[in-house]
C-alpha positions as CSV (number, residue, x, y, z in Angstrom):
1,M,0.0,0.0,0.0
2,E,1.4,3.4,-1.0
3,Q,2.2,5.7,1.9
4,T,0.6,9.1,1.9
5,T,2.4,12.1,3.2
6,L,0.4,15.1,4.5
7,T,1.1,18.3,6.4
8,V,-0.6,18.9,9.7
9,S,-2.9,21.4,8.1
10,E,-3.7,19.0,5.3
11,L,-4.5,16.2,7.8
12,N,-6.7,18.5,9.9
13,A,-8.5,19.7,6.8
14,R,-9.0,16.1,5.7
15,I,-10.4,15.0,9.0
16,K,-12.6,18.1,9.1
17,G,-14.0,17.2,5.7
18,L,-14.7,13.6,6.8
19,L,-16.6,14.9,9.9
20,D,-18.5,17.5,8.0
21,S,-19.6,14.9,5.4
22,D,-21.1,12.6,8.0
23,P,-24.9,13.3,8.1
24,V,-25.1,12.0,11.7
25,L,-22.5,14.5,13.0
26,E,-24.1,17.3,11.0
27,Q,-27.1,17.6,13.3
28,L,-27.3,15.7,16.5
29,A,-28.2,16.1,20.2
30,V,-25.7,15.2,22.9
31,V,-26.7,14.6,26.6
32,G,-24.3,15.5,29.3
33,E,-23.4,17.9,32.2
34,L,-22.0,21.4,31.7
35,S,-18.6,22.1,33.2
36,N,-16.2,25.0,33.2
37,Y,-18.9,27.2,31.6
38,K,-17.5,30.6,30.5
39,I,-18.8,33.6,28.6
40,Y,-16.2,35.7,26.8
41,P,-16.5,39.4,26.2
42,S,-17.2,38.6,22.5
43,G,-20.5,37.0,23.7
44,H,-19.4,33.5,22.7
45,H,-19.9,30.7,25.2
46,Y,-17.3,28.0,25.8
47,F,-17.8,25.0,28.0
48,T,-17.2,21.2,28.4
49,L,-20.0,18.7,28.1
50,K,-19.2,15.5,30.1
51,D,-20.6,12.3,31.5
52,A,-19.2,9.8,33.9
53,E,-16.3,8.7,31.6
54,S,-15.7,11.3,28.8
55,S,-15.8,14.9,28.0
56,L,-16.5,17.0,24.9
57,R,-15.3,20.5,24.1
58,C,-18.2,22.8,23.0
59,V,-18.7,26.3,21.7
60,M,-21.9,28.3,21.3
61,F,-21.6,31.5,19.3
62,R,-23.2,34.7,20.3
63,S,-26.0,34.5,17.7
64,S,-27.2,31.2,19.2
65,A,-26.4,32.1,22.8
66,S,-28.6,35.2,22.7
67,K,-31.6,33.0,22.0
68,L,-31.3,31.0,25.3
69,R,-34.1,31.5,27.8
70,F,-32.0,30.5,30.8
71,R,-28.5,31.2,32.1
72,P,-26.4,28.0,31.7
73,E,-24.2,27.2,34.6
74,S,-21.7,24.6,35.4
75,G,-23.3,21.5,36.9
76,M,-26.5,21.6,34.8
77,G,-27.6,18.6,32.9
78,V,-28.4,19.6,29.3
79,T,-29.1,18.3,25.9
80,A,-26.8,20.1,23.5
81,V,-27.9,20.4,19.9
82,G,-25.4,21.1,17.1
83,R,-22.8,19.7,14.8
84,V,-19.4,18.1,15.3
85,S,-16.5,19.5,13.4
86,V,-12.7,20.1,13.7
87,F,-11.1,23.4,14.6
88,P,-8.2,23.2,12.1
89,R,-5.8,25.4,14.0
90,D,-5.7,23.0,17.1
91,G,-6.7,19.8,15.3
92,A,-9.3,19.2,18.0
93,Y,-12.9,18.3,17.3
94,Q,-15.7,20.0,19.2
95,L,-19.4,20.4,19.3
96,Y,-20.7,23.6,17.7
97,C,-23.9,24.1,19.6
98,T,-27.0,25.9,18.3
99,N,-29.2,25.3,21.3
100,L,-29.1,24.0,24.9
101,I,-32.1,22.3,26.5
102,P,-32.0,21.7,30.3
103,T,-32.5,18.1,31.3
104,G,-31.9,18.4,35.0
105,M,-29.0,19.3,37.3
106,G,-25.8,17.4,37.7
107,D,-24.9,15.6,40.9
108,L,-22.6,18.3,42.2
109,Y,-25.1,21.1,41.5
110,V,-27.8,19.2,43.3
111,A,-25.5,18.7,46.3
112,Y,-24.7,22.4,46.2
113,E,-28.3,23.4,46.2
114,Q,-29.2,21.0,49.0
115,L,-26.4,22.2,51.2
116,K,-27.2,25.8,50.5
117,A,-30.9,25.3,51.5
118,R,-30.0,23.4,54.7
119,L,-27.4,26.0,55.9
120,A,-29.7,28.9,55.1
121,Q,-32.4,27.2,57.2
122,E,-30.0,26.9,60.1
123,G,-29.3,30.6,59.9
124,L,-25.7,30.5,58.7
125,F,-26.4,33.1,56.0
126,A,-28.3,35.5,58.3
127,P,-27.3,39.2,57.9
128,E,-27.3,39.7,61.7
129,H,-24.4,37.3,62.0
130,K,-22.2,39.3,59.6
131,K,-19.3,41.0,61.3
132,P,-18.0,44.4,60.1
133,L,-14.6,44.7,58.6
134,P,-11.9,46.7,60.4
135,Q,-11.4,50.1,58.7
136,F,-7.6,50.0,58.9
137,P,-6.4,46.3,59.4
138,A,-2.8,46.0,60.6
139,R,-2.5,42.4,59.5
140,I,-4.5,40.4,57.0
141,A,-4.4,36.6,56.8
142,V,-4.6,35.2,53.3
143,I,-5.7,31.6,53.1
144,T,-5.2,30.2,49.6
145,S,-2.7,28.4,47.5
146,S,0.8,29.9,47.6
147,A,1.4,28.9,43.9
148,G,-1.8,30.4,42.5
149,A,-2.4,33.7,40.8
150,A,-4.9,34.7,43.5
151,V,-2.3,35.3,46.2
152,R,-0.2,37.4,43.8
153,D,-3.2,39.5,42.9
154,I,-4.2,40.0,46.6
155,I,-0.6,41.0,47.6
156,R,-0.3,43.4,44.6
157,V,-3.6,45.2,45.3
158,L,-2.9,45.4,49.1
159,G,0.6,46.8,48.5
160,K,-0.8,49.4,46.1
161,R,-3.8,50.5,48.1
162,W,-2.6,50.2,51.7
163,P,1.1,49.2,52.2
164,E,0.7,49.6,56.0
165,S,-1.1,46.3,56.2
166,K,1.0,43.2,56.8
167,V,0.1,40.1,54.8
168,V,0.2,36.8,56.7
169,L,0.0,33.9,54.1
170,L,-1.4,30.6,55.4
171,P,-0.8,28.4,52.3
172,V,-3.4,25.6,51.7
173,R,-4.5,23.4,48.9
174,V,-7.6,24.9,47.3
175,Q,-8.5,21.9,45.1
176,G,-8.8,18.2,45.7
177,A,-10.0,15.9,48.5
178,E,-7.5,17.3,51.0
179,A,-8.3,21.0,50.4
180,P,-11.4,21.4,52.7
181,A,-9.5,20.1,55.8
182,E,-6.5,22.3,55.1
183,I,-8.7,25.4,54.7
184,V,-10.6,24.6,57.9
185,G,-7.4,24.1,59.8
186,A,-6.0,27.5,58.5
187,I,-9.1,29.4,59.6
188,R,-9.1,27.9,63.0
189,Y,-5.3,28.5,63.4
190,A,-5.8,32.2,62.5
191,N,-8.5,32.5,65.1
192,R,-6.7,30.6,67.8
193,Y,-3.5,32.6,67.6
194,Q,-5.1,35.9,66.4
195,V,-2.6,36.2,63.6
196,A,-4.5,38.9,61.8
197,D,-7.4,41.4,62.0
198,L,-9.3,39.7,59.2
199,I,-9.1,36.8,56.9
200,I,-9.3,36.6,53.1
201,T,-9.8,33.1,51.7
202,G,-10.4,31.9,48.2
203,R,-8.9,31.0,44.9
204,G,-9.0,31.8,41.2
205,G,-11.7,30.7,38.7
206,G,-12.4,27.2,37.5
207,S,-15.0,24.6,36.9
208,I,-17.5,23.6,39.6
209,E,-15.2,20.7,40.5
210,D,-12.2,23.1,40.9
211,L,-14.2,25.3,43.2
212,W,-15.8,22.5,45.2
213,A,-13.6,22.8,48.3
214,F,-15.4,26.1,49.0
215,N,-18.8,24.4,48.7
216,D,-17.8,21.9,51.5
217,E,-19.9,22.0,54.7
218,R,-16.8,21.9,56.9
219,V,-15.4,25.0,55.3
220,A,-18.8,26.8,55.6
221,R,-19.1,26.0,59.3
222,A,-15.5,27.1,60.0
223,I,-16.1,30.5,58.4
224,Y,-19.4,30.8,60.3
225,E,-17.6,30.1,63.6
226,S,-14.7,32.4,62.9
227,R,-14.3,35.3,65.4
228,L,-12.3,37.2,62.8
229,P,-14.2,38.8,59.9
230,V,-13.9,36.7,56.7
231,I,-13.9,37.8,53.1
232,S,-14.7,35.1,50.6
233,A,-13.1,35.5,47.2
234,V,-13.7,32.4,45.1
235,G,-13.4,32.4,41.3
236,H,-14.8,35.1,39.1
237,E,-17.9,37.3,39.1
238,P,-20.4,34.6,38.1
239,D,-19.0,32.0,40.5
240,V,-20.9,31.8,43.8
241,T,-20.0,29.2,46.4
242,I,-21.4,28.3,49.8
243,S,-18.4,30.1,51.4
244,D,-19.6,33.3,49.7
245,F,-23.0,33.0,51.5
246,V,-21.5,32.3,54.9
247,A,-18.7,34.8,54.9
248,D,-19.1,38.3,56.3
249,V,-18.3,39.8,52.9
250,R,-18.4,38.3,49.5
251,A,-15.8,39.5,46.9
252,A,-16.3,39.0,43.2
253,T,-12.6,38.1,42.7
254,P,-9.4,37.8,44.8
255,S,-8.4,41.3,43.6
256,N,-11.7,42.7,44.7
257,A,-11.3,41.1,48.1
258,A,-8.1,43.1,48.6
259,E,-9.9,46.3,47.5
260,L,-12.7,45.6,50.1
261,A,-10.2,44.7,52.9
262,V,-8.3,48.0,53.0
263,P,-8.9,51.6,52.1
264,D,-7.1,53.3,49.2
265,Q,-4.2,55.4,50.5
266,T,-4.8,58.0,47.8
267,D,-8.4,58.4,49.0
268,V,-7.3,58.6,52.6
269,R,-4.7,61.3,51.8
270,D,-7.3,63.2,49.9
271,A,-9.7,62.9,52.8
272,L,-7.1,64.1,55.3
273,A,-6.1,67.0,53.1
274,G,-9.8,67.9,52.9
275,Y,-10.1,67.7,56.7
276,E,-7.1,69.9,57.1
277,I,-8.5,72.5,54.8
278,R,-11.9,72.4,56.6
279,L,-10.2,72.6,60.0
280,S,-8.1,75.6,59.0
281,Q,-11.1,77.3,57.6
282,A,-13.1,76.6,60.8
283,M,-10.3,77.9,63.0
284,R,-9.9,81.1,61.0
285,K,-13.7,81.7,61.1
286,H,-13.7,81.0,64.9
287,L,-10.8,83.4,65.5
288,T,-12.5,86.1,63.3
289,D,-15.8,85.7,65.3
290,R,-13.9,85.8,68.6
291,R,-12.1,89.0,67.6
292,A,-15.3,90.6,66.5
293,R,-16.9,89.7,69.8
294,L,-13.9,91.1,71.7
295,D,-14.1,94.3,69.8
296,E,-17.8,94.6,70.6
297,L,-17.3,93.9,74.3
298,S,-14.3,96.3,74.5
299,G,-16.5,99.2,73.3
300,R,-19.3,98.7,75.9
301,K,-19.8,101.2,78.7
302,V,-19.7,98.5,81.3
303,L,-16.0,98.0,80.5
304,T,-15.0,101.6,79.6
305,S,-16.9,103.2,82.6
306,P,-18.2,100.7,85.2
307,T,-19.8,103.6,87.3
308,A,-21.9,104.6,84.3
309,Y,-23.2,101.1,84.2
310,L,-24.1,101.2,87.9
311,D,-25.7,104.6,87.5
312,G,-27.9,103.2,84.7
313,K,-29.0,100.3,86.9
314,R,-29.8,102.8,89.8
315,V,-32.1,104.7,87.5
316,E,-33.8,101.5,86.4
317,L,-34.2,100.6,90.1
318,D,-35.8,103.9,91.0
319,Y,-38.1,103.6,88.0
320,L,-39.2,100.1,89.1
321,R,-39.6,101.2,92.7
322,S,-41.9,104.1,91.7
323,R,-43.9,101.7,89.6
324,L,-44.2,99.2,92.4
325,I,-45.3,101.8,94.9
326,G,-47.9,103.2,92.5
327,A,-49.2,99.8,91.8
328,G,-49.5,99.1,95.5
329,D,-51.3,102.3,96.2
330,G,-53.8,101.6,93.4
331,Y,-54.3,98.1,94.7
332,L,-55.1,99.4,98.2
333,A,-57.4,102.1,97.0
334,A,-59.4,99.7,94.9
335,H,-59.8,97.3,97.7
336,K,-60.8,100.1,100.2
337,Q,-63.6,101.1,97.9
338,M,-64.7,97.5,97.5
339,F,-64.7,97.1,101.3
340,A,-66.8,100.3,101.8
341,R,-69.4,99.0,99.3
342,T,-69.5,95.6,100.9
343,T,-69.9,97.2,104.4
344,A,-72.8,99.4,103.2
345,A,-74.6,96.4,101.6
346,L,-74.2,94.4,104.8
347,D,-75.4,97.3,106.9
348,A,-78.5,97.7,104.7
349,M,-79.4,94.1,105.2
350,S,-78.8,94.1,109.0
351,P,-81.9,93.2,111.1
352,L,-80.9,95.9,113.6
353,K,-81.9,98.5,111.0
354,V,-85.4,97.0,110.9
355,L,-85.6,97.1,114.7
356,A,-84.6,100.7,114.8
357,R,-87.7,101.5,112.8
358,G,-90.0,100.2,115.6
359,Y,-90.2,96.6,114.8
360,S,-89.4,93.7,117.2
361,V,-88.4,90.1,117.0
362,A,-90.3,87.5,119.1
363,T,-88.6,84.3,120.1
364,A,-89.8,81.3,122.1
365,A,-88.1,79.9,125.2
366,D,-85.8,77.8,123.1
367,G,-84.7,80.8,121.0
368,A,-86.7,79.9,117.9
369,I,-88.1,82.9,116.0
370,I,-91.9,83.0,116.1
371,K,-93.3,83.5,112.6
372,S,-96.9,82.4,113.2
373,T,-99.5,82.5,115.9
374,G,-100.0,78.8,115.5
375,S,-96.5,78.1,116.9
376,V,-97.4,79.5,120.3
377,S,-100.1,78.9,122.9
378,V,-101.8,81.1,125.4
379,G,-99.6,81.2,128.5
380,D,-96.3,80.6,126.7
381,A,-93.3,82.8,127.7
382,L,-91.8,85.0,124.9
383,R,-88.8,87.2,124.5
384,L,-89.3,90.4,122.4
385,R,-86.1,91.8,121.0
386,L,-86.2,95.6,120.4
387,A,-83.7,98.1,119.1
388,D,-82.5,99.1,122.6
389,G,-83.0,95.8,124.5
390,A,-85.4,92.9,125.1
391,L,-88.7,92.3,127.0
392,R,-89.9,89.1,128.7
393,C,-93.6,88.5,128.1
394,R,-96.3,85.9,128.5
395,V,-99.1,85.3,126.0
396,E,-102.5,86.2,127.6
397,E,-104.6,86.1,124.5
398,K,-104.3,85.1,120.8
399,E,-106.1,87.0,118.0
400,E,-106.8,84.8,115.1
401,P,-107.8,86.2,111.7
402,H,-111.3,87.5,111.2
403,G,-111.3,88.8,114.9
404,R,-111.6,85.4,116.6
405,K,-109.8,85.5,120.0
406,E,-108.4,82.8,122.3
407,A,-107.9,84.0,125.9
408,V,-106.4,82.6,129.1
409,L,-108.8,80.2,130.8
């Protein structure tokens, strides 16, 4: 058999032609789980479709992705519709998707949702449990991989924004079966020995499997129990882990965590300069006001001539005294007139006045005033009160109306 010699480009083009000519591969549906799902600034979606044993590289261009009715996420079970072809530059075949149809969640995603719901019910995500971050932390514990880009980004941003803060690196694995235990141990170590004022823990982006250590229940409870404030910085903006919900503050990226942890020294300098200007202005205004007040007081009579001030007060005192005396005299005169009128009215109503005109008042032996002939009997002793004294009498005869008389028997 004659040997054929091809260049790499020719071989890739030949394989591409074979795949493109296969009617089965031209339009098919592939069932699997989304992994490492990423959306690029161009609007194209890149991801891996996998099952228990294999994986398939996939791409969905912006024109097709814009028609999706849901937001695909790593861990979702889907049916991907499209065609299989070769990308000639890499010589790798991939599925060019035109549509994604959800078929259920993957095992990891289901576990994630179940744990999130259970911890939320226990109150681990409650806002009242969140601790405030220190405004000017002197030391910051960074719990992440010492070989990853995340720690370099954090140190770079911290050094630029607030170089006064000391970074204490507690290196741990952030991926794999051993990662959760190491992260938990580092958090507890930082709290036990108070190595810092706050903790930043996290890692760079990746698939749901790569980030799974921060979806571990042990890590979530260690963050919840931490006495030091914790900033969770896992993955990129779309990535949300259980640690993000439990932490006191969630950062979109490790760099963003550094920005949240410390102030910007430029902003602080600008603020201090502003305070200095405001303080100087306030002091100048205060001194100006005090000088004006001093000038006002120095021109007053009480300071230039104290006796003049006393003379003025004496005049005021004499004026008040005359007014008080006048008011007292008026008050007494008014009450004297009232007293005279009241005395005259009482005198006019006095029974002695009546007696002086020739009338008398008859009273019985018990002192009761006799108002009717029926209240006495012939022979009763009476007392007649006159204007100039009284008479003791006895009833000898009673005259009734119409001239009828009753005499002593």
